[in-house]
C-alpha positions as CSV (number, residue, x, y, z in Angstrom):
1,M,0.6,0.1,0.4
2,N,1.3,3.2,-0.9
3,I,0.8,7.1,0.9
4,R,0.4,10.0,-0.8
5,L,-1.2,13.4,0.0
6,H,-4.4,14.3,-1.8
7,K,-4.2,17.7,-3.2
8,E,-7.3,18.2,-2.1
9,G,-4.8,18.7,1.3
10,Y,-2.6,20.8,-0.7
11,P,-3.9,24.3,-0.2
12,V,-5.6,24.0,3.2
13,I,-1.8,22.7,4.2
14,L,-0.6,25.7,2.8
15,L,-2.8,28.1,4.7
16,V,-2.3,26.5,7.9
17,F,1.3,26.5,7.4
18,F,0.8,29.9,6.5
19,L,-1.8,30.7,9.2
20,L,0.7,29.2,12.1
21,L,3.7,30.7,11.2
22,A,2.2,34.1,11.6
23,V,1.2,32.6,14.8
24,F,5.1,32.4,15.8
25,L,5.7,36.0,14.7
26,T,3.6,37.7,15.9
27,L,3.5,36.2,19.3
28,N,8.0,36.7,19.0
29,L,7.2,40.4,17.9
30,V,4.9,40.5,22.2
31,F,7.3,38.6,23.7
32,P,9.8,38.6,23.0
33,A,11.6,36.5,25.2
34,Q,11.5,33.2,25.0
35,T,10.2,31.3,27.9
36,V,8.8,27.8,28.4
37,F,5.1,29.6,27.1
38,H,6.7,30.0,23.9
39,Y,8.2,26.3,22.9
40,L,4.5,25.0,24.4
41,I,2.8,26.3,21.6
42,Y,5.6,25.5,19.0
43,L,5.2,21.6,19.8
44,A,1.6,22.1,20.7
45,A,1.8,23.4,17.3
46,I,3.9,21.5,16.0
47,V,1.8,18.2,16.6
48,F,-2.0,20.2,15.3
49,Y,0.1,20.0,11.7
50,Y,1.3,16.9,11.5
51,Y,-2.3,15.7,12.4
52,V,-3.3,18.5,9.5
53,I,-0.8,16.7,6.9
54,R,-2.4,13.5,8.6
55,F,-6.2,14.1,7.9
56,F,-4.7,14.7,4.3
57,R,-3.4,10.5,3.3
58,A,-4.2,9.4,0.1
59,P,-3.4,5.2,0.2
60,E,-3.3,3.8,-3.3
61,R,-5.4,1.0,-2.7
62,S,-6.2,-2.5,-5.3
63,L,-9.2,-4.3,-4.8
64,R,-10.6,-8.1,-7.2
65,V,-13.3,-6.5,-9.1
66,D,-16.2,-8.0,-8.1
67,P,-20.4,-7.4,-9.1
68,K,-21.0,-8.9,-6.5
69,L,-19.6,-7.8,-3.9
70,I,-19.9,-4.4,-2.1
71,Y,-16.8,-3.8,-0.7
72,S,-16.6,-0.9,2.2
73,G,-16.1,2.9,0.6
74,A,-14.5,4.4,3.4
75,D,-12.1,3.3,6.9
76,G,-13.8,4.0,9.6
77,K,-16.1,1.6,12.4
78,V,-19.7,0.2,11.2
79,V,-22.4,1.9,13.0
80,V,-25.7,1.0,12.2
81,V,-27.1,-2.2,10.2
82,E,-30.9,-2.3,10.3
83,E,-33.5,-2.2,8.0
84,V,-35.1,1.2,6.9
85,F,-37.1,2.8,4.5
86,E,-35.1,4.8,1.7
87,K,-37.4,7.9,0.0
88,E,-34.8,10.4,-1.8
89,Y,-34.8,7.6,-4.4
90,F,-36.2,4.0,-4.4
91,Q,-39.0,5.5,-2.2
92,D,-38.9,1.1,0.1
93,K,-37.7,-0.5,1.9
94,R,-33.7,-0.7,1.8
95,K,-31.0,-3.0,4.4
96,Q,-28.6,0.1,5.7
97,V,-25.6,-0.3,6.4
98,S,-23.3,2.7,8.3
99,V,-19.7,3.4,8.7
100,F,-18.6,6.5,10.9
101,M,-14.9,7.9,9.8
102,S,-12.9,9.7,12.8
103,P,-10.4,12.5,12.3
104,T,-7.9,10.0,12.7
105,D,-9.3,7.8,10.2
106,V,-8.5,8.2,6.0
107,H,-10.7,10.1,4.3
108,V,-10.5,9.3,1.3
109,N,-13.7,7.6,-0.6
110,W,-13.2,5.2,-3.0
111,Y,-16.6,3.1,-5.6
112,P,-17.8,0.0,-3.2
113,A,-19.0,-1.1,-7.0
114,G,-19.0,-0.3,-11.0
115,G,-21.4,-0.1,-13.1
116,E,-22.9,3.0,-15.0
117,I,-23.9,6.4,-11.9
118,K,-27.3,6.6,-12.4
119,Y,-28.4,9.4,-10.3
120,F,-26.2,12.0,-8.0
121,R,-27.8,14.7,-5.5
122,H,-25.1,17.0,-3.4
123,I,-27.5,18.0,-1.0
124,Q,-26.8,20.9,2.0
125,G,-27.6,20.0,5.5
126,D,-27.1,20.8,8.5
127,Y,-23.9,19.5,10.7
128,I,-25.5,17.4,13.6
129,I,-22.4,14.6,14.2
130,A,-22.4,12.4,12.5
131,S,-22.3,8.2,13.5
132,L,-25.8,9.4,14.6
133,P,-28.4,7.9,12.5
134,K,-30.3,10.9,11.5
135,S,-27.3,12.5,10.4
136,S,-28.5,10.3,7.0
137,D,-31.2,12.1,5.7
138,R,-30.2,15.7,7.4
139,N,-26.7,16.7,7.2
140,E,-25.2,17.7,4.2
141,R,-24.4,15.3,1.9
142,T,-23.6,13.5,-1.6
143,S,-25.5,10.7,-2.8
144,I,-24.6,8.6,-5.6
145,V,-26.9,5.3,-7.1
146,V,-25.2,2.9,-9.2
147,E,-26.3,-0.1,-11.1
148,T,-24.1,-2.9,-11.7
149,A,-22.9,-5.0,-14.1
150,E,-26.0,-7.4,-12.4
151,K,-28.7,-5.0,-12.5
152,K,-28.5,-4.2,-9.3
153,E,-28.6,-1.0,-7.8
154,V,-27.1,0.7,-5.0
155,M,-26.6,3.4,-3.2
156,F,-24.3,5.3,-1.6
157,R,-23.5,9.0,0.3
158,Q,-20.8,10.9,1.8
159,I,-22.4,12.3,4.7
160,A,-20.1,15.6,6.2
161,G,-19.9,15.3,10.7
162,T,-19.6,18.4,13.0
163,V,-16.1,18.9,11.5
164,A,-16.8,17.8,8.2
165,R,-17.8,20.8,6.3
166,R,-17.1,20.1,3.4
167,I,-17.0,17.0,0.8
168,V,-15.8,15.9,-2.8
169,C,-17.1,13.5,-4.6
170,Y,-16.0,13.4,-8.3
171,A,-19.8,11.2,-9.4
172,K,-21.2,12.4,-12.8
173,E,-24.7,11.2,-14.0
174,G,-24.2,8.9,-17.0
175,K,-20.8,8.3,-16.1
176,N,-19.6,4.6,-15.8
177,A,-17.8,3.5,-12.3
178,R,-15.0,1.3,-11.7
179,Q,-14.7,-0.2,-8.6
180,G,-12.3,0.6,-6.4
181,D,-11.3,4.4,-8.7
182,E,-11.1,6.8,-6.3
183,L,-14.9,8.3,-5.6
184,G,-13.8,11.6,-3.3
185,I,-12.8,13.1,0.2
186,I,-14.7,13.9,3.1
187,K,-13.0,16.9,5.1
188,F,-12.2,16.5,8.3
189,G,-14.5,13.6,10.4
190,S,-18.1,12.2,8.4
191,R,-19.5,9.3,7.4
192,F,-20.8,6.9,5.0
193,D,-23.5,5.5,4.0
194,F,-24.7,2.3,1.6
195,F,-28.4,1.9,0.3
196,L,-28.3,-2.3,-0.4
197,P,-31.5,-4.5,-1.5
198,L,-33.4,-6.2,0.6
199,D,-31.6,-9.8,-0.5
200,A,-28.0,-8.8,-0.3
201,E,-26.1,-10.5,2.2
202,I,-24.6,-8.6,4.6
203,M,-20.5,-9.2,6.2
204,V,-20.5,-6.4,9.1
205,K,-22.1,-5.4,12.6
206,P,-21.8,-2.5,14.1
207,G,-18.2,-2.1,15.8
208,D,-16.6,-3.6,13.1
209,K,-14.0,-1.6,11.8
210,V,-13.5,-1.3,7.8
211,V,-10.8,-0.3,5.5
212,G,-11.5,0.8,1.5
213,C,-11.5,-0.9,-0.7
214,K,-10.6,-4.0,1.7
215,T,-13.5,-5.1,3.7
216,I,-16.3,-5.9,2.5
217,I,-19.6,-5.0,3.3
218,A,-22.4,-6.8,1.5
219,Q,-22.4,-10.0,-0.8
220,L,-25.8,-9.3,-4.1
221,P,-27.8,-12.0,-4.6
222,A,-27.1,-13.7,-8.4
223,T,-29.3,-12.7,-11.3
């Protein structure tokens, strides 16, 4: 697995660098004599900057393409596995699996399934805690529906959280998605939902740690 920085991170990393530099310069102009307080500020800034850089790590991952499998589109912890009524697109009951991404998790997202993108919407909303079930249809989010080669439609949803304030999604309606390709990134803490057919076999349970492109979330039945 190769690690690189995501292109969406560079503007943030540079902005934070110059903000911290401005703080250092101002601190030393106002209080030129170096004290323990200065060193604590320097240490805190270095640690903070390290985590800002770390947040935008973008590992390169590969998977075995299989139209019957739904891979995790994100790193994190499973917080929901339940049957719900999906009202945005399907207008029927679906199996929902939700993965919560903490600020320390990789926040790049990948396509859990491949096929034609039948539906894409970016919806503005609230910024409540992403681990709560109500965040799925109240927070800012993108919803993507892919029709697989087996003619099964699956929805996955990127959801912003309390800290996350920007969702980047590269999906375009009418285009073809390849399973395992990069879908986008959610900045600073968020959630990834799956809405699957009722006859899908769920392979995870609440509390499980999952890895994008590695963990199998569900298996779709053969047509």
